[in-house]
Structure formats: C-alpha cells, structure tokens
FISESE-218592 format. One record per residue (C-alpha): x, y, z; residue number from 1. Coordinates in nm, 4 decimals. Each point is the difference from the previous one (the first is absolute). Layout:
REM FISESE-218592
R / X / Y / Z / NUM
...
END
This chain:
REM FISESE-218592
R / 0.2869 / -1.4719 / 4.7745 / 1
R / -0.1326 / -0.1322 / -0.3305 / 2
R / 0.2205 / -0.2359 / -0.1976 / 3
R / 0.0665 / 0.1211 / -0.3522 / 4
R / 0.0914 / -0.2155 / -0.2963 / 5
R / 0.2711 / 0.1322 / -0.2250 / 6
R / -0.0494 / -0.2637 / -0.2655 / 7
R / -0.3232 / -0.0951 / -0.1711 / 8
R / -0.1121 / -0.3617 / 0.0212 / 9
R / 0.1021 / -0.2542 / -0.2576 / 10
R / -0.1776 / -0.0477 / -0.3309 / 11
R / -0.3576 / -0.1048 / 0.0392 / 12
R / -0.0874 / -0.3043 / -0.2086 / 13
R / -0.3509 / 0.1375 / -0.0447 / 14
R / 0.1302 / 0.2700 / -0.2360 / 15
R / 0.1644 / -0.2545 / -0.2238 / 16
R / -0.3054 / -0.2244 / -0.0012 / 17
R / -0.2361 / 0.2836 / -0.0884 / 18
R / 0.2331 / 0.1273 / -0.2720 / 19
R / 0.0311 / -0.3517 / -0.1371 / 20
R / -0.3792 / -0.0418 / -0.0008 / 21
R / -0.0510 / 0.3327 / -0.1792 / 22
R / 0.2684 / -0.0915 / -0.2530 / 23
R / -0.1586 / -0.3381 / -0.0736 / 24
R / -0.3430 / 0.1555 / -0.0515 / 25
R / 0.1285 / 0.2755 / -0.2298 / 26
R / 0.2340 / -0.2339 / -0.1877 / 27
R / -0.2878 / -0.2255 / -0.1016 / 28
R / -0.0371 / 0.0215 / -0.3784 / 29
R / -0.3780 / 0.0317 / 0.0181 / 30
R / 0.0038 / 0.2738 / 0.2640 / 31
R / 0.2808 / 0.1922 / -0.1714 / 32
R / -0.1772 / -0.0157 / -0.3368 / 33
R / -0.3259 / 0.1199 / 0.1559 / 34
R / 0.1762 / 0.2955 / 0.1655 / 35
R / 0.1810 / 0.1006 / -0.3192 / 36
R / -0.3224 / -0.0442 / -0.1978 / 37
R / -0.1798 / 0.2371 / 0.2351 / 38
R / 0.2676 / 0.2688 / -0.0220 / 39
R / 0.0037 / -0.0251 / -0.3800 / 40
R / -0.3793 / 0.0196 / -0.0052 / 41
R / -0.0030 / 0.3111 / 0.2210 / 42
R / 0.2521 / 0.1709 / -0.2284 / 43
R / -0.1894 / -0.0731 / -0.3218 / 44
R / -0.3357 / 0.0810 / 0.1602 / 45
R / 0.1275 / 0.3470 / 0.0888 / 46
R / 0.1489 / 0.0489 / -0.3467 / 47
R / -0.3052 / -0.1005 / -0.2050 / 48
R / -0.2535 / 0.1581 / 0.2337 / 49
R / 0.1750 / 0.3311 / -0.0720 / 50
R / -0.1064 / -0.0397 / -0.3649 / 51
R / -0.3462 / -0.1305 / 0.0859 / 52
R / 0.0732 / -0.3549 / -0.1189 / 53
R / -0.1420 / -0.3022 / 0.1824 / 54
R / 0.2983 / -0.2203 / 0.0779 / 55
R / -0.2098 / -0.3095 / -0.0698 / 56
R / -0.0147 / 0.0919 / -0.3706 / 57
R / 0.3786 / 0.0154 / -0.0333 / 58
R / 0.0561 / -0.3722 / 0.0485 / 59
R / 0.3119 / -0.0190 / 0.2135 / 60
R / 0.1132 / -0.3467 / 0.1023 / 61
R / 0.1373 / -0.1055 / 0.3380 / 62
R / 0.3516 / 0.0073 / -0.1452 / 63
R / -0.0536 / 0.3564 / -0.1230 / 64
R / -0.1016 / 0.1192 / 0.3456 / 65
R / 0.2941 / -0.1776 / 0.1656 / 66
R / 0.2490 / 0.1545 / -0.2447 / 67
R / -0.1549 / 0.3463 / 0.0325 / 68
R / 0.0354 / -0.0162 / 0.3802 / 69
R / 0.3807 / 0.0139 / -0.0256 / 70
R / 0.0134 / 0.3805 / 0.0024 / 71
R / -0.2294 / 0.0565 / 0.2994 / 72
R / 0.1637 / -0.2782 / 0.2032 / 73
R / 0.3608 / 0.1047 / -0.0637 / 74
R / -0.0306 / 0.3460 / 0.1587 / 75
R / -0.1321 / -0.1227 / 0.3408 / 76
R / 0.2622 / -0.2776 / 0.0108 / 77
R / 0.2825 / 0.2457 / -0.0688 / 78
R / -0.1414 / 0.2439 / 0.2561 / 79
R / -0.0276 / -0.2785 / 0.2585 / 80
R / 0.3668 / -0.0869 / -0.0501 / 81
R / 0.1126 / 0.3600 / 0.0497 / 82
R / -0.2322 / 0.0409 / 0.2980 / 83
R / 0.1375 / -0.3184 / 0.1535 / 84
R / 0.3523 / 0.1435 / -0.0031 / 85
R / -0.1227 / 0.3140 / 0.1769 / 86
R / -0.1888 / -0.2035 / 0.2593 / 87
R / 0.3079 / -0.2118 / 0.0713 / 88
R / 0.2135 / 0.3116 / 0.0547 / 89
R / -0.2652 / 0.1495 / 0.2310 / 90
R / -0.0152 / -0.3275 / 0.1949 / 91
R / 0.3754 / -0.0065 / 0.0646 / 92
R / -0.0064 / 0.3655 / 0.1030 / 93
R / -0.2850 / -0.0608 / 0.2444 / 94
R / 0.1734 / -0.3066 / 0.1466 / 95
R / 0.3086 / 0.2114 / 0.0627 / 96
R / -0.2088 / 0.2689 / 0.1715 / 97
R / -0.1955 / -0.2497 / 0.2090 / 98
R / 0.3140 / -0.1751 / 0.1263 / 99
R / 0.1557 / 0.3242 / 0.1219 / 100
R / -0.3214 / 0.1561 / 0.1347 / 101
R / -0.1239 / -0.0066 / 0.3564 / 102
R / -0.3111 / -0.1905 / 0.0989 / 103
R / -0.2050 / 0.3209 / -0.0094 / 104
R / 0.1097 / 0.0956 / -0.3501 / 105
R / -0.0613 / -0.3526 / -0.1224 / 106
R / -0.3575 / 0.0396 / 0.1175 / 107
R / -0.0292 / 0.3377 / -0.1728 / 108
R / 0.1268 / -0.1450 / -0.3289 / 109
R / -0.2390 / -0.2945 / 0.0173 / 110
R / -0.2893 / 0.2363 / 0.0774 / 111
R / 0.0926 / 0.2153 / -0.3008 / 112
R / 0.0068 / -0.3082 / -0.2234 / 113
R / -0.3459 / -0.1007 / 0.1228 / 114
R / -0.1396 / 0.3506 / -0.0569 / 115
R / 0.1353 / 0.0155 / -0.3564 / 116
R / -0.1215 / -0.3537 / -0.0687 / 117
R / -0.3541 / 0.0705 / 0.1196 / 118
R / -0.0125 / 0.3208 / -0.2073 / 119
R / 0.1085 / -0.1824 / -0.3161 / 120
R / -0.2409 / -0.2878 / 0.0654 / 121
R / -0.2860 / 0.2470 / 0.0395 / 122
R / 0.0869 / 0.1690 / -0.3297 / 123
R / 0.0142 / -0.3343 / -0.1782 / 124
R / -0.3222 / -0.1310 / 0.1567 / 125
R / -0.1942 / 0.3163 / -0.0857 / 126
R / 0.1322 / -0.0005 / -0.3570 / 127
R / -0.1183 / -0.3575 / -0.0516 / 128
R / -0.3550 / 0.1392 / -0.0123 / 129
R / 0.0900 / 0.2730 / -0.2493 / 130
R / 0.0828 / -0.0300 / -0.3684 / 131
R / 0.3019 / 0.0952 / -0.2082 / 132
R / 0.1228 / 0.3564 / 0.0425 / 133
R / -0.2518 / 0.0610 / 0.2792 / 134
R / 0.2055 / -0.2211 / 0.2311 / 135
R / 0.1813 / 0.1824 / 0.2804 / 136
R / 0.3404 / 0.0993 / -0.1357 / 137
R / -0.0813 / -0.1305 / -0.3497 / 138
R / -0.0226 / -0.3487 / -0.1546 / 139
R / 0.3610 / -0.0954 / 0.0751 / 140
R / 0.0581 / 0.1374 / 0.3486 / 141
R / -0.3047 / -0.1673 / 0.1556 / 142
R / 0.1009 / -0.3641 / -0.0685 / 143
R / 0.3516 / 0.0743 / 0.1180 / 144
R / -0.1411 / 0.1623 / 0.3150 / 145
R / -0.2004 / -0.3144 / 0.0738 / 146
R / 0.3047 / -0.2215 / -0.0463 / 147
R / 0.2385 / 0.2256 / 0.1922 / 148
R / -0.2454 / 0.0380 / 0.2868 / 149
R / -0.0394 / -0.3755 / 0.0440 / 150
R / 0.3745 / -0.0654 / -0.0209 / 151
R / 0.0885 / 0.2855 / 0.2350 / 152
R / -0.2537 / -0.1124 / 0.2592 / 153
R / 0.1448 / -0.3509 / 0.0026 / 154
R / 0.3518 / 0.1431 / 0.0014 / 155
R / -0.0829 / 0.2156 / 0.3033 / 156
R / -0.1450 / -0.3013 / 0.1827 / 157
R / 0.3130 / -0.2068 / -0.0652 / 158
R / 0.2324 / 0.2780 / 0.1123 / 159
R / -0.2072 / 0.0594 / 0.3141 / 160
R / 0.0460 / -0.3671 / 0.0894 / 161
R / 0.3632 / -0.0246 / -0.1053 / 162
R / 0.1219 / 0.3059 / 0.1914 / 163
R / -0.2034 / -0.0445 / 0.3163 / 164
R / -0.2477 / 0.2827 / -0.0638 / 165
R / -0.2953 / -0.2380 / 0.0301 / 166
R / 0.0170 / -0.1969 / 0.3224 / 167
R / -0.2259 / -0.2178 / 0.2100 / 168
R / -0.3482 / -0.0529 / -0.1448 / 169
R / 0.0733 / 0.2030 / -0.3139 / 170
R / 0.3022 / -0.2155 / -0.0775 / 171
R / -0.2086 / -0.3177 / 0.0385 / 172
R / -0.2785 / 0.1376 / -0.2229 / 173
R / 0.2436 / 0.0994 / -0.2747 / 174
R / 0.1730 / -0.3380 / 0.0160 / 175
R / -0.3276 / -0.1958 / -0.0203 / 176
R / -0.1320 / 0.1971 / -0.3010 / 177
R / 0.3236 / 0.0127 / -0.1995 / 178
R / -0.0956 / -0.2662 / -0.2562 / 179
R / -0.3452 / 0.1498 / -0.0568 / 180
R / 0.1403 / 0.3511 / -0.0339 / 181
R / 0.2502 / -0.1065 / -0.2597 / 182
R / -0.2612 / -0.1921 / -0.1941 / 183
R / -0.2132 / 0.3156 / -0.0091 / 184
R / 0.3026 / 0.2020 / -0.1161 / 185
R / 0.0536 / -0.2425 / -0.2892 / 186
R / -0.3693 / 0.0239 / -0.0972 / 187
R / 0.0029 / 0.3816 / 0.0152 / 188
R / 0.3241 / 0.0076 / -0.1999 / 189
R / -0.1569 / -0.2100 / -0.2763 / 190
R / -0.3121 / 0.2197 / -0.0025 / 191
R / 0.2088 / 0.3187 / -0.0167 / 192
R / 0.2227 / -0.1380 / -0.2776 / 193
R / -0.3043 / -0.1088 / -0.2038 / 194
R / -0.1698 / 0.3352 / 0.0582 / 195
R / 0.3052 / 0.2052 / -0.0965 / 196
R / 0.0707 / -0.2023 / -0.3151 / 197
R / -0.3633 / 0.0247 / -0.1119 / 198
R / 0.0215 / 0.3786 / 0.0401 / 199
R / 0.3234 / 0.0046 / -0.1987 / 200
R / -0.1600 / -0.2127 / -0.2741 / 201
R / -0.2982 / 0.2341 / -0.0252 / 202
R / 0.2210 / 0.3082 / -0.0176 / 203
R / 0.2219 / -0.1773 / -0.2548 / 204
R / -0.3040 / -0.0611 / -0.2225 / 205
R / -0.1247 / 0.3587 / 0.0303 / 206
R / 0.3425 / 0.1387 / -0.0873 / 207
R / 0.0216 / -0.2285 / -0.3028 / 208
R / -0.3464 / 0.1139 / -0.1139 / 209
R / 0.0873 / 0.3675 / 0.0344 / 210
R / 0.3257 / -0.0515 / -0.1884 / 211
R / -0.1860 / -0.1806 / -0.2797 / 212
R / -0.2553 / 0.2820 / -0.0248 / 213
R / 0.2690 / 0.2683 / -0.0171 / 214
R / 0.1963 / -0.1865 / -0.2684 / 215
R / -0.2958 / -0.0573 / -0.2367 / 216
R / 0.1138 / 0.2601 / -0.2560 / 217
R / 0.3375 / -0.1747 / -0.0451 / 218
R / -0.1182 / -0.3601 / 0.0378 / 219
R / -0.0152 / -0.2487 / -0.2852 / 220
R / -0.2920 / 0.0769 / -0.2316 / 221
R / -0.2569 / -0.2633 / -0.0895 / 222
R / -0.1602 / -0.0029 / -0.3458 / 223
R / -0.3272 / -0.1921 / -0.0084 / 224
R / -0.1172 / -0.1374 / -0.3351 / 225
R / -0.3607 / -0.1210 / -0.0143 / 226
R / -0.2328 / -0.1416 / -0.2600 / 227
R / -0.3049 / 0.1545 / 0.1644 / 228
R / -0.0296 / 0.3411 / 0.1589 / 229
R / 0.0805 / -0.0127 / 0.3704 / 230
R / -0.1304 / 0.2210 / 0.2754 / 231
R / 0.3461 / 0.1353 / 0.0799 / 232
R / 0.0200 / 0.3643 / 0.0952 / 233
R / 0.1908 / 0.2324 / 0.2285 / 234
R / 0.2148 / 0.3060 / 0.0101 / 235
R / 0.2680 / -0.0303 / -0.2671 / 236
R / -0.1548 / -0.3064 / -0.1673 / 237
R / -0.0641 / 0.0222 / -0.3741 / 238
R / -0.1631 / -0.2409 / -0.2430 / 239
R / 0.1137 / -0.0410 / -0.3600 / 240
R / -0.2172 / -0.1759 / -0.2575 / 241
R / 0.2262 / -0.2204 / -0.2093 / 242
R / -0.0576 / -0.0113 / -0.3717 / 243
R / 0.0802 / -0.2710 / -0.2470 / 244
R / -0.1819 / -0.3172 / -0.0884 / 245
R / 0.2959 / -0.2167 / 0.0945 / 246
R / 0.0231 / 0.1405 / 0.3541 / 247
R / -0.0722 / -0.2613 / 0.2651 / 248
R / -0.1237 / 0.2686 / 0.2399 / 249
R / -0.2292 / 0.2948 / -0.0488 / 250
R / 0.0882 / 0.2184 / 0.2997 / 251
R / 0.3158 / 0.1153 / 0.1729 / 252
R / -0.0005 / 0.1545 / 0.3481 / 253
R / 0.2935 / 0.2168 / 0.1114 / 254
R / 0.0843 / 0.1889 / 0.3190 / 255
R / -0.0088 / -0.3001 / 0.2322 / 256
R / 0.2570 / -0.1043 / 0.2592 / 257
R / 0.0607 / -0.3391 / 0.1588 / 258
R / -0.0693 / -0.0489 / 0.3682 / 259
R / 0.0464 / -0.3779 / -0.0070 / 260
R / -0.0278 / -0.3134 / -0.2109 / 261
R / -0.1221 / -0.2737 / 0.2287 / 262
R / -0.2441 / -0.2891 / 0.0108 / 263
R / -0.0755 / 0.0080 / -0.3723 / 264
R / -0.0903 / 0.3706 / -0.0008 / 265
R / 0.1534 / 0.3287 / -0.0994 / 266
R / -0.0666 / 0.2682 / 0.2596 / 267
R / 0.0303 / 0.3362 / -0.1750 / 268
R / -0.0329 / 0.3631 / 0.1040 / 269
R / -0.0694 / 0.3120 / -0.2080 / 270
R / 0.3167 / 0.2087 / -0.0192 / 271
R / -0.1837 / 0.2855 / 0.1711 / 272
R / -0.1255 / -0.2136 / 0.2910 / 273
R / 0.0063 / 0.1508 / 0.3457 / 274
R / -0.1681 / -0.1221 / 0.3135 / 275
R / -0.2218 / 0.3078 / 0.0083 / 276
R / -0.1216 / 0.0298 / -0.3610 / 277
R / -0.2190 / -0.3094 / 0.0039 / 278
R / 0.1639 / -0.1728 / -0.2978 / 279
R / -0.0651 / -0.3706 / -0.0226 / 280
R / 0.2496 / -0.2847 / -0.0039 / 281
R / -0.0244 / -0.2204 / -0.3107 / 282
R / 0.0177 / -0.3795 / 0.0250 / 283
R / 0.0503 / -0.1909 / -0.3260 / 284
R / 0.0549 / -0.3725 / -0.0590 / 285
R / 0.3360 / -0.0921 / -0.1507 / 286
R / -0.1362 / -0.2931 / -0.1986 / 287
R / -0.2338 / -0.0288 / -0.2946 / 288
R / 0.0088 / 0.1271 / -0.3544 / 289
R / -0.2284 / 0.3014 / 0.0465 / 290
R / 0.2674 / 0.2301 / 0.1413 / 291
R / 0.3729 / 0.0367 / 0.0336 / 292
R / 0.2156 / 0.2074 / 0.2325 / 293
R / 0.3367 / 0.1308 / -0.1121 / 294
R / 0.2546 / 0.1787 / 0.2166 / 295
R / 0.2369 / 0.2852 / -0.0774 / 296
R / 0.2465 / 0.1902 / 0.2207 / 297
END
C-alpha cells in the first residue's frame, strides 16, 4: 500500500532565492531603463513606419522612449495582476481536489496537467520562430502559452512529488532537478513577459498610427510660410503667393496636418494622406529665418 501525503512540503527556499535574484536584476536602474527604452522604441518604430518615416530622422532621446513605454508596459502589468488572482484561485481549488482524491485520481490530474503544459509549451516554442500575427493563436496568446506551459509543467512535478504520485526513482529525479527546473521557469517567464510586452508595444504603435491617419481631417492645421518656393505637394495642399513688399515671406502652404514636432523638425502630412495613395511625409526644420510654421485648430 502506497503512502500518500495529504499536505504539500514546506516552502522551498529555492523559490525565494530565484525570485529575489530576478527582482534584483530587473530592479537595476540600467536594466530597467534599457527594457523601457526598448518597449518605447518598438512602439514608435511601428507608429512611424506606418507613415514611411525613418525613426532615426525623428530624433527621440532616451528619456522620450522611456516615457513613451508607459502605455505598452501598463497593460501587461495590469493583465498579470488579474491573471495572478485567477491562478491563485485555481491553485487553491486544485489543492482541495488533490487532498480529497484517491491515489489514482491524483495521478490522472497530474497527467492532465503535464499534457496541457506540453501542449502550451509546443505552441509557444513554435510561435517563437514566427512573426507577429502569424504566431499560433496570435501575438498575445503565444507568449502566454509559453509561460503557462513552463509554470504548469513545474507545478505538475511538484504536485506529483507532494502527493506521492511520483515515487522511487522518479521522486529522486524530480528532487535532484528542482533548482534547475525553477531556474528555467524564471528564465522562460522573463522571455515570455518580454515577448508579450514587445508585441503589445508594437500593436500600441500601430493603433496610434491608424488613429492619427483617421483623424487628419480634424487635426490641427499647419500653415507653412517660406521665403523661397518649397517642393511641398499632396492631396489637399495649396500654395498661395503672398503679395506686398513688406511681407517677410513670399509663399504660404495650406492643407497640412501635424504628425509630430520632435528633434528640431516638423513632421507634416497632407490633409488627404492615406497609406495607399503614395503621398509623401514632409519634414521641415523648426529653426532658421527662411520659413515659419503656424498652427490653427
């Protein structure tokens, strides 16, 4: 007759040590800044690529990228908090079921956990070699599948040991590899979190670009005054030759909308710009006496 354990073993110090190590690494100012910089860069890259603008010409600073990462980072953090509550409830429910179950049903439940874990890990691993929306289940499900698969597999191993499902050689193997398994879970969790947040940042940038394109007709209008004739054209753009000897400028361009003012440049769009009509984005310096840009609602 096999002895069954009704209570799981005490807290493993390895978990605390690994969590503490991960926290120290992520809490480092340099590492945290680099991560936020990357997420902000991914967001702006997606936004400006939509309009055909090379992000290098915009002139964002490190501080700009860090600030712009707030939106993409907030959503995954909030989702992780809500998900954590659900996971905790599921854990308590499973503990209740495992305590009252027979040895056979404990084995069935552990086997089901392993099967689900391996399926999710496979989905996540396959999606790592795909891009964006081509990932299995979409750009958000795949990172979560990778994370959930790793956590569930470790969770199944711990329950198999705690409730006497794994005995003899299997119990010894699981005990000897516990620290390594949990280290791998932490690594996979960091990879999945980074992957998911990068996907969120990219989608955040694309959504912002599409919203900006749709709102062009009602956006603030830019009036460009120039001493010399500029090669500014596009659907809805008009040029007016200014008369008068006392006028500081000879030409006025209307029908332009502001995409951004950054890095010493105005980035303007024709009011009739769409992604499909081939209209060009206009970059103008905001300094010098040869031109002036005025804004109107």
